[in-house]
N, C-alpha and C positions, 0 to 999 in steps of 0.2 A: 459259574461252575461250582460244584460241591467239592469240598476238600477230600471226600471219601472216594472220589473217582480216579481211576487209573486208565489212561488211554493206552490201548494195546496196539492199534494200527491207525495210521492216517490222521494223526492229531494236528500236524502242521498245516497252516493255512497256505494255499497255493497263491501265486501271484495273480492268476486269473481266476476269479470266483465263478462257480457254476451259476447258471441262471436259476436253477431250482435246487432246493435242499429238501430231502425227504428224511423225516425223523421216525425211526422205529424203536420205541421202547419195548423191552421184552422182560418177562419174568417167568422162568420155568416153562419156556415155550418150545421145547424140543420137538413136539409132535408136529407142529405146523410151520415152524420157523423157516425151514429151507424153501418151502413152497411160497411163503409170503415174500421172501427176499427175491426169489427168481421172478416173481411177477413184477417186481420193480426193475430188476436188472434187464428184463426183456422188453422194456418199454420202447416204443418207436421213437420217442424223444430221448436223447441220450445225454444232454448237457445237464447232468445232475450229480449231486453227491448223496450218498445214503449213510445217514448217521444212525448207528445201532447202539443203544445203551442197555446193557445187561444189568438188571437190578439185583445183583448178588444172587443169581439163580443157583439152585442146588442140584439141578439135573444136568443134562448134557448140552445145555444152551451155549455155554462158553466155548466148548470144542467146536460146535457147529459154526459159531460166529467167527472164530479164528480161521477155520477152513475156508469159509466164504470170503472173508476179507483178504486172505492170501491170494485168492483167484481174481479179484477185481479191485483195481486201485481206486474206484469211485467210493468204496466203502470205508468209512471212518468208524472204528469200533472202540467203545469205551466200556469198562466194567465198573459198576459201583461196588465198593468193598463191603458196604452194609446196605440192607434193604431200606430205601428212602421213601417207599410208598409209590403207588401208581401215579398220582398226579404230579409229584415232584419229578418223577422220571420222564413223564411226558413234557414237562416244562424244560427239563434238562436238554432234550434234543432240539427244542425250539430255540433255546438260548445259544446253542452251538451252531445254528444255521448260518450259512454264509451267502445264500442265494438271494435273488430278488423276490422269488416266490417260495413258499414253504408248504409242505404237505406232511401231516401226521399220517402214519400208516400202522395198522395193528399187525402184530406178529401171528395173528390167527386167521387173517383174511387174505384175499387176493384181489388184484386190480386187473381190469381189462388192459391189454397191452397198449392201447391208444389213450389211456386216461390222461397222462401228462401232456401229450401233444394237443389234445382237444381243449384242455383247460388252459394251457399256456396261451393258445391262440386267442381265447376270449380275453384273458387278462392283459395281453399286449394291446388288444384292439379297443377295449372299453375301460377307460380310466376310472369310472365310477364304481366298477365291480371290485369288491375286496375279496370275494370268495366265489369259486366256480366248482361245481361238482356234478356228477351224473346220477342217474337213478340207481337204485340198490336192489340186488337180488339176494335174498337170504338163502344160505346153504346150511346143510347139517354137518355133523362131525366127520362124515365121510366125503364131504365136498359136493354132495348132490344138491342141485338147485331145488328149493322147496317152494318159494313164493316170491313174486315181484312185490317189493314193499310199496304200498300205495300212498304213503303219506310224506314223501319228500316234496319240498316246496321251494319255489323261488320267492325271495323277499326283495321286491323291486320298487316299492313305493318311493317317490322322491323325498318324502318326509322321513327323517331319521326316527322320529317318535313312532310313526306308524309301523316301520320295520321292526322296531323294538317290541311294540305291543303285539303285533301279529305273530312274531316268533315266540314270544312268551305264551301266547294262547294256543299255538298250533303245533309247535315242535315237541315231539315225544322221543322217538328213537333218533338220536343225533347222528345221522349218517353224514351230514355236512362236515362233521369233525374230520373226516378223511378226505375232504376236498382240497383244492389248491388255493392257498391264501396269499394275499399280498403281504409280505413280511413286515413292511413298514407299518401297516395298519395293525397287525397282530402285536407288534412291539409296543404299541401305544396302550394296549390293554394290560390288565393285571394277571393275565394268563389264568391257569386253573386254581380254583380255591380248594381247600382241603376238607370237603364234605361231599356226600353223595349227590349226584346230579349237578355238580358245580359247572360241568361243561355247558349246560344249558344257559347258565348265567354268563359265562364267558362269551358264548355266541350271541346272546342278546346284546352284550356290550359291543361286540364286533359289528353287529348290524347297525349301530349308531354311526359307524365310520364309513359305511358304503353298502352297496347292493350285493345280494347273494343271487347268483345266476345258476339255475338248474338246467342241465342239458337233457335232452330226451333219451340219450343212449344209456344203457346199463354199463356203468364204469366201476362199480364196487360189488364184490361178492362177499357179503358179511356172514361170518360163521356164527350161528346161534345154536350153541350146544354147551352142555355142561363141561367145564374146564376151559372154555373158550370165550365166555361172556360173563361179566361180573354180576349180571342180573340174576344168575342162577345161584349165587352165594347167599347163605343166611345173612341177616342184617348185620350181626356182630362181626362175622368173618369179612363182610364187605367193607366195614369201617377199617378193620386192620389192613386189608388189602389196599385201600385207597391211601391211607396214611397211618402207619403204625405208631407214630409219635403223637397223634392228636385224637386217638380213638376215644378217649374219655371226655373230650371237650363238650360234646353235645351242642345244643342250640342250633341245629342245622337249619331249621325253618327261619329262625331269627336272622341267622347269618346270610341266608339267601336274600331276604328282603333288604337287609342293610347293604349287601353287595350290589343289588340292583340300584338302590338309591345312590350309592357312591359312584357306580359306573356312569349313571346319567349326569351327575354333577361334574365329573371330571372330563366328560366328552366335549370335543370342540364343536358344539352345535349351538344354534341360536337359543336365546333364553326362552322364547315361546315354545320351542321344541322341548326344551328341558322341562318346562312346566307341564306340558301335556304328558310326557313320559312319567314324571313324578306323580301326577294325579293318578295314573294307572297303578303305580307302585303303592300309593296310599290305599286305593281300593282293594288291591291284592292283600294288603295287611288286614283289612277288614274281613275279607273272605276267609282268610286263614286264622282268624282270631282264636278259634278253639284249639288249633294245633299249637299256636303260639302260647296260649295259656297252659296247655299240657306240659310244654317244655319248661315253662317258668315254674309251674307247680312241682314238677319233678325236681328241679333245682332247689326249691324251698324245702322239700322233704329230705 
């Protein structure tokens, strides 16, 4: 936990832990926050806690969170006293989780009411699955459905190296981020790093620990609109949004490759699998050699 956090409601741990923890980080999310929370509270599966971490919002987010938490005892609400950045806030709710399974959820999106039930059933039944999620429908700022996202995948190869390589090659929009995760596996990773697209590195690491199962049902309605998705931010603003304390560190490409390498080395997999995955990382470094040189040249200048 960060020293700058103040728990407003529901901070005490119950004697009986919920089976599922849902973590909702939020920053200036007053426009869609209530809708996102209601889509979780209305789930057909009810044995969960909802951890909301308000990242020092300056709009009406705090008031909305207080009101919602007062209505439902499953909500645990914390407010960060200073802006710790997007990735640190997403990590905060994961570290606060008490359940067997964990789900990140965005304060801009909404979930199908059977999302938790369907994914819990898979994780209970299949021990090799570390993450289960459904298909994604993209929505606009008004909540209108725009398109069924066609590039969500299962990563089910028996070999960890193949899951790692396939995910690095194929995953672009990381909708699996809002799937249901086996918390024990997630806790073995290094969680989110502090640079753009670090979530893809985290999920490549998670794929080393088990299978990703994609269900055929639409379970996530992801809002792709200005003010609701970081991809619409200019590059410098995005860096500040992700982590205001490391905005000038740079070397994002170098750090991605180093993190991939370290993730493979620390994973509890066979040496042959590590060597296969590391060979892929080495080839990725070669493919990115121009970008790596540009970052290094910028540092020299």
